[in-house]
N, C-alpha and C positions, 0 to 999 in steps of 0.2 A: 104707077110709082116705080122707079128704078130700083132694082134689087141691090141691097146694101152689101159691101164686102163683109166676109165673116172674119172674125177675130184671129182664128188660126192662120189665115192667109196673110193677115197683116203682121202677125207676129213673126211669121217666116221671113217676110220682106225686111222687117227691122233686124232680125238676126242675120240676114245676109250682109246687111251694112255693118253690124257689130263684129261678126266673126269672120268676114271676109269672103265667103263662098257659099253657094247654095247647098253644097254637100255638108259642110259644117253646120249650117242652119237646120237641115234635115236631121242630122245626128241629134242637135240639141232639142229638137221636137219630138224625137223618138219615132221618126217615120223613114221610110225608105226615100231614096232621091227622087225616083221617078214620080212617087206620090207628091213630093214637094213641088216638083217642076210643074205637075199638072195643075196644083192649086195656084201658083203663080200665073201660069198661062190663063186660067179662069179669071184671075184678078185683072190681069192685062185687058182681057175682053170686056169685063165689066166697067172698066175706067176708060178704055180706049186709048191706052198709052203704053209704049213699050217700056217695061220696067227692068228686063234683064238683058244684058249683052251675052249672047251664047257663043261659045267657041270651043275647040276641041280641049283647050286647056282648063274649061270650066265655065261658070256663069257669074257675072259680076253685074252691079247696078249700073243702068244707064244714068244720064243727068236727070231724066224724069223720074227714074226710079229712086234716086237719092232724095229728091224733093218730097215724093210721096211717102218714102221711108220716115222722113221727119214728120209729116203729118200723122202717119200711122202710130208713131211712137206716143203722140199727144192723146190719140183715141184711146190707145192701150191704158195709158195712166188713168184716164178718165174711167174705163171700163173696170179697172182693178178697184178704183176708189168707190164705184158703184157697189161692187160686190162686197168690198169691206164694209161700207155703210149699212148695206142690207144685212150683214151678218151681225153687225152691232145691234140693229133693230130687233133681229131675231132673238138675241141674248139680252134683251131688256136694256139696250143702250150701252152695254158693256163690250168694248172692242177687245180682241184678243191679239196678243204679239207673242210670236215664237222666237227665242233667241238662244244661241249657243255662244259660249265664251270659254276660251282657254283659261286655266286655273289661276294664273296670275292676274288676268284682266278681271275675272269674276271676283276674285277676293279682294282686291285693292283699288279698282276703279269702278266697277259695276255698281256697287251699292250707292255711290254719289250720283252716277248717270241716272239710275232708276229712281231715286228720289226726285230729281229734277223732272223726269218724265211724269211721275205720279202728281207732282205740283202742276205741271202744265196740262195733263190730261188725266184728271183723277178717275175716270171710268175705266181706263185701260187695265186689263188683267194681262199680266206678263208670265209666260213659261220660261224659264231659264234652264238651259242644260249646261252643266259644267263638265267639260271634257278636255282633252288635250288638243292641241292646235290642228292635228292632222284629222281628228274626228269631227272637229268644227266645221273645216272645209268640206268634209264628206257629207255632213248633214245638210249645209247649204246647198251643195250640188244636187243632192236627192230631193230637194224641196221639203225637207222635214222642218226647217226653220226658214224664216224670212231674212234674218240678219245674223252674222257671226262675227266674233272678234277673235284674231289669232295674234300669236307672239312672233312666228318664224320670219326668216328673211325674205321668204318668197310665198306665193300663193299659186295653187294650181290653176291650169288653164279652165276657161269657162266662168271665172269669178271676176267680178269688178271689185276694186279695193279703194280704200281712202285711208291715209295715215290719220290715226287719232291720238297718237302720242309716242313718246320715245321711252326707252328704257335702257339700262346698262347691267350687264351681268357682272357679279363680283365673286371673288374668291374668298372664302371664309373658312375659319379653323376655330377649334375650340382655344380658349385662352392658354391652356397648358401645352399646345402643339408648338414644336420648335419655330415653325413659320410665323407664329404670333410675335416672336422676338426679333425676327430678322430686321436688319437695317438697310438691306438694299431690295430694290424691286424684284419680284419674281419674273424670270425670264419665260416667254412662251413656250420654248423647247422643254424647259424643266418642268412646267405645269403639265404639258401634253404626256411627258413621260411618267407622270405621277398617277396611280390608281386613285380615282376620285369617287366621291359619292355624287350621283348625278340623277337627273330625271330620266324618265323612260323614253325609249325611241318613240318619235312622233310628236313628242312634246316640242313647243317652240323653243323652250330653253335648251333642249338637248340638240336641236338643229342647229341653233345658233353656235353652240359650242363646237359641234362637229365641223361646222363650215370654218369657224376660226382655227381649228387645228390641222385643216387640210394640209398635207405635205409635212407635218411635223412629227410623224411617227406616233400616233396616239396610242397610249397605254390601254389595256382593257380596264373598265370601270371596277372599283371595289365593290359598290353597290348601285343597282339601278332601281329606284324607287318611284311610286307613282303619284306622289303629291309633294308640295313644297314642305308641308309640315314634317313629313317623314324624313326628307333630305336634311332639314335644319336639325331634327332631332338626333340623326346619326352623326352629323358634324359636331353638335354640341357634346355628344357622348365620346368624342375622340376617336370614331372609327376611321376617318379619313377627311382631308379638305373636301369641301364641297364648293359648287359654283351654282349660284342661284340669282334670281332678279334682285336688284337692289331694293324694289318695292317689298319684296318677300322677307328679307332680313332687317329691315330698318329698325324695327323695336328691339331685336336681339342685339344689334350693334350699339344701340343707344343704351341698353342695359348692361353691356359688357359680357353678355352670354356667349357671343361670338366675336371674332376679330377679323376686320378685313385685312387681307393681304395685298399690298401694292403690286401691280402688274405692269410689265413693260413689254412692248413688241407684239401684243395680241389686241386686236380691236373687238371688244365684247359689247359695243353699242349695237342697238337694233331699234327698228320702228316697230310700233304696234298698229295693226290695220284692222278696219272694219271691212267685211267682205260680204258680198250678196251675188246672186246669179247674174252674169253678164246678160244684158238685154231685157232684164226684168226690172224696171224702175221701181224704186222703193216709194210707197205711199203711205199715208196715215201714221200710226204711231211708230211704224219702223223708219219712216223718213225723219220723224220727230227725234228719236233716239239718236239716229245717225248725226243729226245736226247738233244735239247736246254733246255727244262724244267728241266730235271733231268737225267743226264748221268747215265748208268748203273754202 
């Protein structure tokens, strides 16, 4: 019987296609490049096909390598599904899904998504970590969770992403604040020059705001707080204007506890993304949840 290729070598080949070079694929696998090159050479001998085009500038896939990488990706999906199914059997039929979500997504969107997931796959047990967007990305890259949801305008290298929604940051003040009675829209430069109550560095809300203020001479924040609730509370107490997701202040605006200040000249719209490790196809409940959150 012909010796079958090992999954590590197949994953390396897929990563060369996804990441663009053998060196990057080796780093993603946590191995030295010579070791990765040796594995690919062994795979070439087993299949009898040239998979890499080697040159002083690096190694890229041959036409045969591109074809085999496509087949290898399918094999890896099947292997991941086998492991997931075996784990479910081991835990009496209960599949486990580890997810991390930024605070806005976790508070205002995730409950509906998880409710639909439970309807479709009632045996799934979900572990949800609620952290800021930077920490979500770090946990996905480290393999601590299969799927993450972030709010920032960009995602780190090494992550695949899909838009699952849109959001808009809004400027809010307490009803007694002078801005609550202004008749003209607030200009971006004036907002940037005002000390605000904002989320902490690393949150998607903060990153979006900092990008929008680039080149406007941003003032130091009045307060940096680690949750939407804390920022809303400070704004309602009249500490300073705040900038938050429209999702986060919807109830307060409807009840009159906060007032939205019209803004002109600054784009605070943003996309919400699902993220997962590049080259690691989602399977099982993770794929189901991604489909619920944002169909391709």
